[in-house]
C-alpha positions as CSV (number, residue, x, y, z in Angstrom):
1,X,137.0,3.5,-87.8
2,X,134.0,5.1,-86.1
3,X,134.9,8.6,-85.1
4,X,132.0,9.9,-83.1
5,X,129.5,8.4,-80.8
6,X,125.8,9.5,-81.1
7,X,124.3,9.8,-77.6
8,X,121.0,8.0,-76.9
9,X,117.9,10.0,-77.6
10,X,117.0,10.0,-73.9
11,X,120.3,11.8,-73.1
12,X,120.5,14.2,-76.1
13,X,119.5,17.3,-74.2
14,X,122.6,18.0,-72.1
15,X,123.5,21.5,-73.4
16,X,124.5,24.5,-71.4
17,X,120.9,25.8,-71.4
18,X,119.6,22.7,-69.7
19,X,119.2,22.7,-65.9
20,X,120.9,19.3,-65.6
21,X,120.5,19.0,-61.9
22,X,122.1,15.5,-61.7
23,X,125.4,16.9,-63.0
24,X,125.2,19.9,-60.7
25,X,124.5,17.7,-57.6
26,X,127.4,15.5,-58.6
27,X,129.8,18.4,-58.9
28,X,128.6,20.1,-55.8
29,X,128.9,16.9,-53.7
30,X,132.3,16.2,-55.1
31,X,133.6,19.7,-54.3
32,X,132.0,19.9,-50.8
33,X,133.5,16.6,-49.9
34,X,137.0,17.7,-51.0
35,X,136.6,21.1,-49.2
36,X,135.4,19.5,-46.0
37,X,138.1,16.8,-45.9
38,X,140.8,19.3,-46.5
39,X,139.4,21.9,-44.1
40,X,139.3,19.5,-41.2
41,X,143.1,18.9,-41.4
42,X,144.0,16.3,-44.0
43,X,147.7,16.9,-44.6
44,X,148.5,18.8,-47.7
45,X,150.9,16.2,-49.0
46,X,148.3,13.4,-48.6
47,X,145.7,15.6,-50.2
48,X,147.9,16.3,-53.2
49,X,148.7,12.6,-53.5
50,X,145.1,11.5,-53.5
51,X,144.0,14.2,-56.0
52,X,147.0,13.4,-58.2
53,X,146.0,9.7,-58.2
54,X,142.4,10.6,-59.0
55,X,143.4,13.0,-61.8
56,X,145.7,10.4,-63.3
57,X,142.9,7.8,-63.2
58,X,140.3,10.1,-64.9
59,X,142.8,11.2,-67.5
60,X,143.6,7.6,-68.4
61,X,139.8,6.8,-68.4
62,X,139.1,9.7,-70.7
63,X,141.8,8.7,-73.1
64,X,140.6,5.1,-73.2
65,X,137.0,5.9,-73.8
66,X,137.8,8.4,-76.5
67,X,140.2,6.0,-78.1
68,X,137.8,3.0,-78.2
69,X,134.3,3.6,-79.4
70,X,132.9,0.5,-77.7
71,X,134.2,1.7,-74.3
72,X,132.9,5.1,-75.0
73,X,129.4,3.8,-75.7
74,X,129.5,1.9,-72.3
75,X,130.8,5.0,-70.5
76,X,128.0,7.1,-72.0
77,X,125.4,4.5,-71.0
78,X,126.7,4.5,-67.4
79,X,127.7,8.2,-66.9
80,X,125.4,9.8,-69.4
81,X,123.3,11.6,-66.7
82,X,126.5,13.4,-65.6
83,X,127.7,14.4,-69.0
84,X,126.8,17.1,-71.6
85,X,126.2,16.1,-75.2
86,X,129.5,17.5,-76.5
87,X,131.4,15.4,-73.9
88,X,130.4,12.3,-75.7
89,X,133.4,12.8,-78.1
90,X,135.5,15.3,-76.1
91,X,137.2,15.2,-72.7
92,X,134.7,15.7,-69.9
93,X,134.8,18.4,-67.2
94,X,135.9,16.1,-64.4
95,X,139.7,16.2,-65.1
96,X,139.5,20.0,-65.2
97,X,137.6,20.0,-61.9
98,X,140.1,17.8,-60.2
99,X,143.1,19.6,-61.8
100,X,141.9,23.0,-60.5
101,X,141.3,21.7,-57.0
102,X,144.7,20.1,-57.0
103,X,146.5,23.3,-58.1
104,X,144.5,25.3,-55.6
105,X,145.7,23.1,-52.8
106,X,149.3,23.1,-54.0
107,X,149.5,26.9,-54.6
108,X,147.4,28.5,-51.9
109,X,147.1,28.4,-48.1
110,X,144.4,26.1,-46.7
111,X,141.7,28.8,-46.1
112,X,142.1,30.2,-49.6
113,X,142.1,26.7,-51.2
114,X,139.0,25.7,-49.2
115,X,137.1,28.9,-50.3
116,X,138.2,28.4,-53.9
117,X,136.8,24.9,-53.9
118,X,133.6,26.0,-52.3
119,X,133.1,28.7,-55.0
120,X,133.4,25.9,-57.6
121,X,131.2,23.5,-55.7
122,X,128.4,26.0,-54.8
123,X,128.9,29.3,-56.6
124,X,129.1,27.8,-60.1
125,X,125.9,25.7,-59.8
126,X,124.0,28.5,-58.2
127,X,125.1,30.9,-61.0
128,X,124.1,28.4,-63.6
129,X,120.7,27.7,-62.1
130,X,119.8,31.4,-61.8
131,X,121.0,32.1,-65.3
132,X,119.0,29.2,-66.8
133,X,115.8,29.9,-64.9
134,X,115.8,33.7,-64.9
135,X,118.6,34.9,-67.1
136,X,116.3,36.0,-69.9
137,X,114.7,38.6,-67.6
138,X,117.9,40.7,-67.6
139,X,120.9,41.4,-69.6
140,X,122.8,38.7,-71.4
141,X,126.5,39.1,-72.3
142,X,128.2,38.1,-75.6
143,X,129.5,34.8,-74.1
144,X,125.9,33.7,-73.3
145,X,126.2,34.4,-69.5
146,X,123.5,36.4,-67.9
147,X,123.7,39.3,-65.5
148,X,121.2,37.6,-63.1
149,X,123.2,34.4,-63.1
150,X,126.5,36.2,-62.6
151,X,125.1,38.3,-59.8
152,X,123.7,35.2,-58.1
153,X,127.2,33.6,-58.3
154,X,128.8,36.7,-56.8
155,X,126.3,36.9,-54.0
156,X,126.6,33.3,-52.9
157,X,130.4,33.4,-53.1
158,X,130.5,36.6,-51.0
159,X,128.2,34.9,-48.4
160,X,130.4,31.8,-48.3
161,X,133.5,33.9,-47.8
162,X,132.0,36.0,-45.0
163,X,130.6,33.1,-43.1
164,X,133.9,31.1,-43.4
165,X,136.0,34.1,-42.2
166,X,133.7,34.9,-39.3
167,X,133.8,31.3,-38.2
168,X,137.6,31.5,-38.2
169,X,137.6,34.6,-36.0
170,X,138.5,37.2,-38.7
171,X,137.3,40.7,-37.7
172,X,133.9,41.6,-39.2
173,X,135.1,44.6,-41.3
174,X,138.0,42.5,-42.8
175,X,135.6,39.6,-43.4
176,X,133.2,41.9,-45.2
177,X,135.8,43.5,-47.4
178,X,137.4,40.1,-48.3
179,X,133.9,38.7,-48.9
180,X,133.2,41.4,-51.4
181,X,136.5,40.6,-53.3
182,X,135.8,36.9,-53.1
183,X,132.3,37.4,-54.4
184,X,133.4,39.4,-57.4
185,X,136.1,36.9,-58.2
186,X,134.1,33.8,-57.7
187,X,131.0,35.0,-59.6
188,X,132.9,36.9,-62.2
189,X,135.7,34.4,-63.1
190,X,133.6,32.8,-65.9
191,X,133.4,36.2,-67.5
192,X,137.1,36.3,-68.3
193,X,137.3,36.3,-72.2
194,X,139.5,33.3,-72.4
195,X,138.8,29.8,-73.7
196,X,139.3,28.2,-70.3
197,X,136.9,25.6,-68.8
198,X,134.9,27.1,-65.9
199,X,135.9,24.2,-63.7
200,X,139.5,25.3,-64.1
201,X,139.2,29.1,-64.1
202,X,136.9,29.7,-61.1
203,X,139.1,28.3,-58.3
204,X,142.3,29.7,-59.7
205,X,141.0,33.2,-60.4
206,X,139.3,33.2,-57.0
207,X,142.4,31.9,-55.2
208,X,144.6,34.7,-56.7
209,X,142.1,37.4,-55.8
210,X,141.6,36.0,-52.2
211,X,145.4,35.8,-51.8
212,X,145.7,39.5,-52.6
213,X,142.8,40.4,-50.3
214,X,144.2,38.3,-47.5
215,X,147.6,40.2,-47.9
216,X,145.9,43.6,-48.0
217,X,143.9,42.9,-44.8
218,X,146.6,41.0,-43.0
219,X,144.6,37.8,-42.6
């Protein structure tokens, strides 16, 4: 039986050092949609049910395409622009993305869950883009991440946190302090030396950090 699927030549450049804007736009749009819908008041139980159904669907779809080479070839042909090369024969990042959002909504309060999702939707792509375009101009870490990319991720996550908290009437000083913690967590989560998909680690690490910061400042 055929074990591996060789991606088409036109799609054979989807490695971590590629800009891959289509994938980033897809992930950003998906995260922004989920964050917006949940932030405007979609009930938690309904949100969990929808995400659980979506996660189940994508897990079954991933199992099916990896089990049947013909189906995998079709999936690559249709979804290739959204996939990296190694995902041709491995589970893609989408289930990890949905799973992390689902757990964030289950575990954390609404503001923390929304911020964690925004970090994944915006902070991660910004960090990646800065790292790809300008990462070689500064320090690179052993895991391949760059100081410039990581700093960009921290900065955008801090800005997102501060703006969100100010809009929800949190005092400026508290907002600034929590934003600093959120920025460090959101941009630095991918530096954790564990073999965990970034789509999974960023919202959960950010959520835990924000939860502690919220407790400390009484938000």
